[in-house]
C-alpha positions as CSV (number, residue, x, y, z in Angstrom):
1,M,14.4,43.2,-16.6
2,P,15.9,40.0,-15.1
3,S,14.8,36.7,-16.6
4,V,12.5,34.3,-14.7
5,P,14.1,30.8,-14.7
6,N,12.2,27.9,-16.3
7,T,9.7,30.1,-18.0
8,V,8.8,31.5,-21.5
9,R,6.6,34.5,-22.2
10,R,3.7,34.4,-24.6
11,H,1.6,37.4,-25.3
12,G,2.9,38.9,-22.0
13,V,1.9,35.9,-19.9
14,F,4.6,33.7,-18.2
15,Y,4.5,29.9,-18.9
16,F,6.4,27.4,-16.8
17,R,8.5,25.1,-19.0
18,R,10.8,22.3,-18.0
19,V,12.3,19.5,-20.1
20,I,11.7,16.0,-18.7
21,P,14.9,13.9,-18.3
22,A,15.3,11.5,-21.3
23,D,15.2,8.4,-19.1
24,L,11.8,9.4,-17.8
25,Q,10.1,10.5,-21.0
26,P,8.9,7.0,-22.0
27,L,7.3,6.6,-18.5
28,I,5.7,10.1,-18.3
29,K,4.9,9.9,-22.0
30,R,5.9,13.5,-22.8
31,T,9.1,15.4,-23.4
32,E,8.5,18.5,-21.3
33,L,6.2,20.0,-18.6
34,C,4.5,23.2,-19.7
35,C,1.7,25.3,-18.2
36,S,0.5,28.9,-17.9
37,L,1.4,30.6,-14.7
38,G,-1.5,33.0,-15.2
39,T,0.5,36.1,-14.5
40,S,2.5,38.8,-16.3
41,D,4.2,40.0,-13.1
42,P,7.9,38.8,-13.0
43,G,7.8,38.5,-9.2
44,N,4.8,36.3,-9.1
45,A,6.1,34.3,-12.0
46,R,9.4,33.7,-10.2
47,R,7.6,32.4,-7.1
48,L,5.2,30.2,-9.0
49,S,8.0,28.9,-11.3
50,R,10.1,27.9,-8.3
51,S,7.2,26.1,-6.7
52,L,6.5,24.1,-9.9
53,Y,10.3,23.4,-10.3
54,L,10.3,21.7,-6.9
55,A,7.1,19.8,-7.7
56,A,8.8,18.6,-10.9
57,E,11.8,17.5,-8.9
58,D,9.6,15.5,-6.6
59,L,7.9,13.9,-9.6
60,F,11.2,12.9,-11.2
61,V,12.5,11.4,-7.9
62,R,9.3,9.4,-7.4
63,A,9.3,8.2,-11.0
64,R,12.7,6.7,-10.6
65,I,11.8,4.7,-7.4
66,P,10.3,1.3,-8.1
67,E,6.8,0.7,-6.8
68,M,6.9,-0.4,-3.2
69,L,5.1,-3.7,-2.4
70,T,2.9,-3.1,0.6
71,D,1.8,-5.8,3.0
72,Q,-1.7,-5.2,1.9
73,T,-0.9,-5.9,-1.7
74,R,1.2,-8.9,-0.8
75,A,-1.6,-10.4,1.3
76,R,-4.1,-9.8,-1.5
77,L,-2.0,-11.8,-4.0
78,V,-1.3,-14.6,-1.6
79,Q,-5.0,-14.8,-0.7
80,D,-5.9,-14.9,-4.4
81,F,-3.4,-17.8,-4.9
82,Y,-4.8,-19.7,-1.9
83,A,-8.4,-19.3,-2.8
84,M,-7.8,-20.0,-6.5
85,V,-6.1,-23.4,-5.9
86,L,-8.6,-24.6,-3.3
87,G,-11.4,-23.5,-5.5
88,Q,-10.1,-25.5,-8.4
89,E,-9.5,-28.5,-6.2
90,N,-13.0,-28.5,-4.9
91,A,-14.4,-28.0,-8.4
92,V,-12.7,-31.3,-9.4
93,R,-14.3,-33.0,-6.4
94,L,-17.8,-31.8,-7.3
95,R,-17.4,-33.1,-10.9
96,R,-16.4,-36.5,-9.7
97,R,-19.2,-39.0,-10.1
98,S,-17.8,-42.0,-8.1
99,P,-16.0,-42.1,-4.8
100,L,-12.2,-42.4,-4.6
101,D,-10.9,-45.8,-3.7
102,E,-8.8,-46.0,-0.5
103,E,-5.5,-46.6,-2.2
104,T,-5.9,-43.4,-4.3
105,R,-6.9,-41.4,-1.2
106,L,-3.9,-42.5,0.7
107,A,-1.6,-41.9,-2.3
108,R,-2.9,-38.3,-2.4
109,V,-2.4,-37.8,1.3
110,A,1.2,-38.9,0.9
111,H,1.7,-36.7,-2.2
112,Y,0.5,-33.5,-0.6
113,A,2.6,-34.3,2.5
114,D,5.6,-34.4,0.1
115,V,4.5,-31.2,-1.6
116,A,4.4,-29.4,1.8
117,K,7.8,-30.8,2.8
118,M,9.3,-29.7,-0.5
119,A,7.9,-26.1,-0.1
120,R,9.4,-25.9,3.3
121,E,12.8,-27.1,2.0
122,H,12.6,-24.4,-0.8
123,L,11.9,-21.8,1.8
124,A,14.7,-23.0,4.1
125,T,17.2,-22.9,1.2
126,D,16.0,-19.7,-0.4
127,N,15.0,-21.5,-3.6
128,L,12.5,-18.8,-4.4
129,A,12.7,-19.3,-8.1
130,S,10.6,-22.5,-7.7
131,A,7.6,-20.2,-7.2
132,D,8.4,-18.0,-10.2
133,M,5.6,-19.3,-12.5
134,I,2.7,-18.7,-10.1
135,T,4.2,-15.4,-8.9
136,S,4.6,-14.1,-12.5
137,M,1.0,-15.1,-13.3
138,L,-0.4,-13.2,-10.2
139,I,1.7,-10.1,-10.8
140,D,0.3,-9.9,-14.4
141,K,-3.2,-10.7,-13.2
142,H,-3.1,-7.8,-10.7
143,G,-1.6,-5.3,-13.1
144,L,1.8,-5.1,-11.4
145,T,3.9,-6.1,-14.4
146,R,7.2,-4.1,-14.6
147,Q,6.1,-2.1,-11.5
148,L,8.0,-4.0,-8.8
149,S,11.7,-4.1,-7.9
150,D,13.6,-7.4,-8.0
151,V,13.5,-7.5,-4.2
152,D,9.7,-7.1,-4.2
153,V,9.3,-9.9,-6.8
154,R,11.5,-12.2,-4.6
155,S,9.4,-11.2,-1.6
156,L,6.3,-12.3,-3.4
157,Q,8.0,-15.6,-4.4
158,Q,8.8,-16.2,-0.8
159,A,5.2,-15.4,0.2
160,M,3.9,-17.8,-2.4
161,L,6.1,-20.6,-1.1
162,R,4.8,-19.9,2.4
163,A,1.2,-20.1,1.2
164,G,2.2,-23.2,-0.8
165,C,3.0,-24.9,2.5
166,D,-0.5,-24.1,3.8
167,L,-2.1,-25.1,0.5
168,A,-0.5,-28.5,0.5
169,E,-1.5,-29.1,4.1
170,A,-5.1,-27.9,3.5
171,I,-5.6,-30.3,0.5
172,K,-3.9,-33.1,2.5
173,A,-6.4,-32.4,5.3
174,R,-9.3,-32.6,2.8
175,Y,-8.2,-36.1,1.7
176,E,-8.2,-37.0,5.4
177,G,-11.8,-35.7,5.8
178,D,-11.0,-32.3,7.4
179,F,-12.4,-29.4,5.4
180,N,-11.9,-26.9,8.2
181,Y,-8.1,-26.5,8.0
182,K,-7.0,-23.1,9.1
183,P,-3.9,-21.6,7.5
184,R,-1.0,-20.8,9.7
185,D,0.8,-18.3,7.5
186,A,0.5,-14.7,8.8
187,L,-0.5,-13.2,5.4
188,L,-3.3,-15.7,4.9
189,Q,-4.4,-15.4,8.5
190,I,-4.7,-11.6,8.3
191,E,-7.2,-12.0,5.5
192,V,-9.1,-14.8,7.3
193,D,-9.4,-12.7,10.5
194,K,-10.5,-9.7,8.5
195,L,-13.2,-11.7,6.7
196,F,-14.7,-12.9,10.0
197,A,-14.5,-9.4,11.5
198,D,-16.4,-8.0,8.5
199,V,-19.3,-10.5,8.9
200,T,-19.6,-10.7,12.7
201,P,-21.6,-7.7,14.0
202,A,-20.8,-8.5,17.6
203,S,-17.1,-8.0,16.9
204,R,-17.5,-4.5,15.7
205,S,-16.8,-1.6,18.1
206,P,-19.7,0.8,18.8
207,S,-19.8,3.8,16.6
208,P,-18.2,6.9,18.2
209,P,-20.3,9.9,18.9
210,P,-20.2,12.5,16.2
211,A,-17.3,15.0,16.6
212,K,-17.8,18.7,16.7
213,A,-17.4,20.5,13.4
214,P,-13.6,21.3,13.1
215,T,-12.4,24.7,12.2
216,G,-9.1,26.1,10.8
217,A,-6.3,23.8,9.8
218,S,-8.0,20.7,11.3
219,A,-11.0,21.2,9.0
220,E,-9.0,20.3,6.0
221,I,-9.5,16.7,5.0
222,F,-6.7,14.2,5.6
223,S,-5.7,13.5,2.0
224,L,-5.1,17.1,1.2
225,R,-3.3,17.9,4.4
226,A,-1.2,14.7,4.3
227,E,0.0,15.5,0.8
228,A,0.9,19.1,1.7
229,F,2.8,17.9,4.7
230,R,4.7,15.3,2.8
231,E,5.7,17.7,0.0
232,A,6.8,20.3,2.6
233,Q,9.0,17.7,4.3
234,V,10.7,16.9,1.0
235,R,11.0,20.5,0.0
236,R,12.7,21.4,3.2
237,N,15.0,18.4,2.9
238,I,13.7,16.9,6.2
239,W,12.7,13.7,4.4
240,E,14.5,11.8,1.8
241,A,12.7,10.4,-1.3
242,Q,12.4,6.9,0.1
243,T,10.9,8.2,3.4
244,S,8.5,10.3,1.5
245,L,7.3,7.4,-0.6
246,Q,6.9,5.2,2.5
247,A,4.8,7.9,4.1
248,R,2.6,8.2,1.0
249,K,2.0,4.4,1.2
250,T,1.1,4.6,4.9
251,Y,-1.2,7.5,4.3
252,A,-3.0,5.6,1.5
253,L,-3.4,2.6,3.7
254,F,-4.8,4.8,6.5
255,L,-7.3,6.4,4.0
256,E,-8.5,2.9,2.9
257,H,-8.9,1.9,6.5
258,A,-10.5,5.0,8.1
259,G,-11.8,7.0,5.2
260,D,-11.1,10.7,4.2
261,R,-12.2,13.1,6.9
262,P,-11.1,16.3,8.7
263,L,-8.0,15.6,10.8
264,S,-9.7,16.2,14.1
265,G,-12.5,13.7,13.2
266,Y,-10.3,10.5,13.6
267,L,-10.1,8.4,16.7
268,R,-6.8,7.2,18.0
269,T,-7.8,3.6,17.6
270,E,-8.2,4.2,13.9
271,A,-4.8,5.8,13.6
272,A,-3.1,3.1,15.8
273,A,-4.4,0.4,13.5
274,C,-2.2,1.8,10.7
275,G,0.7,2.7,13.0
276,L,0.0,6.5,12.9
277,A,-0.7,7.1,16.5
278,S,-0.4,5.6,20.0
279,K,-3.0,3.3,21.4
280,P,-5.9,4.6,23.4
281,D,-5.3,5.7,27.0
282,P,-5.6,2.4,29.0
283,I,-6.7,4.3,32.2
284,K,-9.5,6.2,30.6
285,N,-10.3,3.1,28.4
286,Q,-11.7,5.2,25.6
287,P,-10.4,6.1,22.1
288,T,-9.8,9.8,22.3
289,C,-9.5,12.0,19.1
290,C,-6.2,12.2,17.4
291,N,-4.4,15.5,16.9
292,Q,-2.6,16.5,13.7
293,D,0.8,15.8,15.1
294,E,-0.1,12.1,15.8
295,L,-1.6,11.6,12.3
296,L,1.0,13.3,10.2
297,G,4.2,13.6,12.3
298,E,4.9,10.0,12.9
299,W,7.1,9.8,9.8
300,G,10.2,11.7,10.6
301,S,11.1,15.1,12.2
302,R,8.5,17.1,14.1
303,S,10.4,20.4,13.5
304,A,7.8,21.7,11.1
305,P,4.8,23.3,12.7
306,I,2.2,20.9,11.4
307,G,-0.9,22.9,12.4
308,T,0.2,26.0,10.5
309,P,0.1,26.7,6.7
310,Y,3.3,26.1,4.8
311,N,5.2,28.8,3.0
């Protein structure tokens, strides 16, 4: 009887077994992958073993790619930095028992003007290391230590310098009596706009009418269908590993934004907000429902029939 690759047989039952590459063993915290295939039939075992082999390949590829820093994570760290410093500055003000004299006030206005100027100079000359201390502190605080690539760390340093310009201008404005300074940086503004959108009922769009109960492939919830689609694209060599990882990040962002529902239950406005579908029809002026191709097929080739089960 021909052997079944990557398996061992115990008491007549086939077990999948594959050694984890040495460089990944400290990360995965084991030396091999092993599980029962639940069959004693060589044909079934060969098919299941092949499927697990490909899944293991995908695992190894993803494990070797550094964690990608999303705009959402970058904005969260920058906003944390901005709020933390302004909160500390205001706490000092509230503890002060006597008013500042005019000379001290003007000195602080001049100081923070110089700080803002210096931050802009560091940005202009790519002196990103000047923000290393605060960046390292926030990376550790948010549990991202040793998870980011060098490029992502430098991207965060740049973002902190950009926020530093706004911080210095905001504190300077306070010493000029203006406590309503609005940050100009895009990452900070995203968070500010989102905050106001969350607390202003009038800004919310009316809830869409309930969709009809989906059937077939469209009844499967997005998270399951998206992962199956992504794995199939990699297995068929339609997507490279980097594209696959980017797609996973985009799908995760979409889930956080719109929730996990059957594919046919999403509106095009929800998908468009995360770049997964075109905008609503401007003539009809209403957000029509998305199809599976719009939600899943935006990342790469459409050659795979998305609405049908994968082999």
